[in-house]
MDAnalysis code that builds the backbone (N, CA, C; Angstrom):
import MDAnalysis as mda
import numpy as np

u = mda.Universe.empty(186, n_residues=62, atom_resindex=np.repeat(np.arange(62), 3), trajectory=True)
u.add_TopologyAttr("name", ["N", "CA", "C"] * 62)
u.add_TopologyAttr("resid", np.arange(1, 63))
u.add_TopologyAttr("resname", ["MET", "ALA", "GLN", "ILE", "ILE", "ASN", "LEU", "ARG", "GLN", "ALA", "ARG", "LYS", "HIS", "LYS", "ALA", "ARG", "ALA", "ASP", "LYS", "GLU", "ALA", "ARG", "ALA", "ALA", "GLU", "ASN", "ARG", "ILE", "ALA", "PHE", "GLY", "ARG", "THR", "LYS", "GLU", "GLU", "ARG", "GLN", "LEU", "THR", "GLN", "ALA", "ARG", "ARG", "ASP", "LEU", "ASP", "LYS", "LYS", "LYS", "LEU", "ASP", "ALA", "HIS", "LYS", "ARG", "ASP", "ASP", "GLU", "THR", "PRO", "THR"])
u.atoms.positions = np.array([
    [0.829, -1.167, 0.000],
    [0.000, 0.000, 0.000],
    [0.886, 1.248, 0.000],
    [0.445, 2.306, -0.635],
    [1.215, 3.544, -0.753],
    [1.238, 4.289, 0.572],
    [2.307, 5.025, 0.756],
    [2.442, 5.830, 1.971],
    [1.626, 7.117, 1.828],
    [0.915, 7.463, 2.859],
    [0.108, 8.673, 2.852],
    [0.977, 9.830, 3.346],
    [0.970, 10.920, 2.565],
    [1.759, 12.088, 2.953],
    [0.862, 13.318, 3.006],
    [1.239, 14.248, 3.821],
    [0.530, 15.509, 3.919],
    [1.140, 16.456, 2.885],
    [0.358, 16.856, 1.889],
    [0.886, 17.670, 0.794],
    [1.362, 19.037, 1.269],
    [0.691, 19.611, 2.233],
    [1.091, 20.914, 2.756],
    [2.486, 20.829, 3.367],
    [2.707, 19.783, 4.158],
    [4.023, 19.600, 4.768],
    [5.084, 19.290, 3.716],
    [4.717, 18.507, 2.706],
    [5.668, 18.178, 1.645],
    [6.093, 19.436, 0.891],
    [5.126, 20.337, 0.607],
    [5.466, 21.596, -0.065],
    [6.395, 22.448, 0.793],
    [6.127, 22.487, 2.088],
    [6.973, 23.269, 2.989],
    [8.387, 22.696, 3.049],
    [8.511, 21.379, 3.111],
    [9.827, 20.745, 3.135],
    [10.590, 21.050, 1.846],
    [9.890, 20.991, 0.715],
    [10.531, 21.279, -0.567],
    [10.963, 22.742, -0.640],
    [10.119, 23.645, -0.158],
    [10.455, 25.072, -0.169],
    [11.677, 25.343, 0.706],
    [11.742, 24.687, 1.856],
    [12.895, 24.874, 2.740],
    [14.173, 24.351, 2.083],
    [14.073, 23.205, 1.421],
    [15.244, 22.628, 0.756],
    [15.710, 23.536, -0.384],
    [14.764, 24.084, -1.158],
    [15.116, 25.000, -2.244],
    [15.781, 26.261, -1.704],
    [15.228, 26.779, -0.601],
    [15.777, 27.988, 0.000],
    [17.196, 27.738, 0.503],
    [17.424, 26.585, 1.109],
    [18.756, 26.244, 1.601],
    [19.741, 26.082, 0.449],
    [19.309, 25.477, -0.654],
    [20.186, 25.317, -1.812],
    [20.566, 26.687, -2.379],
    [19.582, 27.592, -2.476],
    [19.848, 28.940, -2.977],
    [20.815, 29.673, -2.040],
    [20.650, 29.490, -0.743],
    [21.530, 30.124, 0.238],
    [22.961, 29.599, 0.100],
    [23.099, 28.316, -0.150],
    [24.431, 27.737, -0.330],
    [25.112, 28.319, -1.569],
    [24.344, 28.482, -2.648],
    [24.906, 29.094, -3.861],
    [25.332, 30.528, -3.593],
    [24.524, 31.271, -2.855],
    [24.860, 32.659, -2.542],
    [26.080, 32.750, -1.642],
    [26.232, 31.806, -0.717],
    [27.419, 31.815, 0.139],
    [28.674, 31.640, -0.695],
    [28.590, 30.805, -1.721],
    [29.740, 30.596, -2.593],
    [30.009, 31.844, -3.427],
    [28.951, 32.423, -3.988],
    [29.116, 33.557, -4.898],
    [29.496, 34.842, -4.163],
    [28.903, 35.104, -3.020],
    [29.089, 36.395, -2.363],
    [29.926, 36.319, -1.096],
    [30.276, 35.139, -0.674],
    [31.012, 34.982, 0.575],
    [32.511, 35.006, 0.377],
    [32.995, 35.933, -0.440],
    [34.427, 36.015, -0.706],
    [34.963, 37.354, -0.207],
    [36.258, 37.379, 0.054],
    [36.867, 38.619, 0.503],
    [37.049, 39.560, -0.678],
    [37.320, 40.812, -0.376],
    [37.523, 41.815, -1.418],
    [38.728, 41.439, -2.287],
    [39.782, 40.931, -1.673],
    [40.973, 40.538, -2.418],
    [40.666, 39.412, -3.397],
    [39.873, 38.441, -2.969],
    [39.504, 37.335, -3.858],
    [38.689, 37.830, -5.038],
    [37.740, 38.749, -4.771],
    [36.932, 39.304, -5.865],
    [37.799, 40.078, -6.841],
    [38.741, 40.866, -6.327],
    [39.617, 41.646, -7.199],
    [40.523, 40.733, -8.025],
    [41.019, 39.669, -7.422],
    [41.869, 38.723, -8.141],
    [41.089, 38.043, -9.263],
    [39.872, 37.633, -8.972],
    [39.023, 37.008, -9.990],
    [38.746, 37.977, -11.128],
    [38.437, 39.225, -10.794],
    [38.159, 40.222, -11.826],
    [39.411, 40.491, -12.662],
    [40.573, 40.565, -12.033],
    [41.817, 40.794, -12.760],
    [42.095, 39.638, -13.726],
    [41.845, 38.428, -13.275],
    [42.054, 37.272, -14.164],
    [41.091, 37.298, -15.343],
    [39.822, 37.669, -15.079],
    [38.853, 37.776, -16.175],
    [39.279, 38.826, -17.184],
    [39.731, 39.980, -16.683],
    [40.166, 41.056, -17.575],
    [41.361, 40.619, -18.421],
    [42.306, 39.937, -17.803],
    [43.487, 39.466, -18.533],
    [43.091, 38.449, -19.599],
    [42.216, 37.524, -19.255],
    [41.758, 36.540, -20.236],
    [41.042, 37.213, -21.398],
    [40.236, 38.232, -21.108],
    [39.517, 38.947, -22.155],
    [40.490, 39.685, -23.062],
    [41.531, 40.299, -22.474],
    [42.537, 41.005, -23.276],
    [43.253, 40.036, -24.211],
    [43.626, 38.870, -23.681],
    [44.326, 37.874, -24.499],
    [43.447, 37.393, -25.643],
    [42.170, 37.167, -25.350],
    [41.254, 36.707, -26.377],
    [41.040, 37.783, -27.438],
    [40.858, 39.026, -27.008],
    [40.654, 40.121, -27.947],
    [41.891, 40.362, -28.803],
    [43.065, 40.091, -28.273],
    [44.302, 40.294, -29.024],
    [44.413, 39.322, -30.199],
    [43.740, 38.199, -30.126],
    [43.833, 37.194, -31.180],
    [42.683, 37.270, -32.182],
    [41.821, 38.266, -32.036],
    [40.708, 38.388, -32.980],
    [41.219, 38.897, -34.317],
    [40.561, 38.458, -35.353],
    [40.916, 38.897, -36.694],
    [39.968, 40.002, -37.124],
    [40.479, 40.919, -37.913],
    [39.643, 41.951, -38.505],
    [39.241, 41.469, -39.880],
    [37.983, 41.108, -40.043],
    [37.501, 40.582, -41.320],
    [36.874, 41.667, -42.186],
    [37.031, 42.896, -41.787],
    [36.476, 43.964, -42.580],
    [37.367, 44.223, -43.793],
    [36.850, 43.945, -44.977],
    [37.608, 44.185, -46.201],
    [37.022, 45.395, -46.921],
    [37.857, 46.293, -47.390],
    [37.330, 47.473, -48.098],
    [36.692, 47.051, -49.406],
    [35.543, 47.632, -49.709],
    [34.836, 47.285, -50.945],
    [34.891, 48.398, -51.943],
])
């Protein structure tokens, strides 16, 4: 026989689990020091510069 569950409680448990998962993601994304954020941004900028340096100009005069 199937187990009987209270749907209201099941929704609340699911909402709490979703909220906790979102909180964990935010702790990872925003729980960094200023130095770590600056280092990450500097690395992104350097990678973007390197990538842009290798782009080709395909504009041909007509």
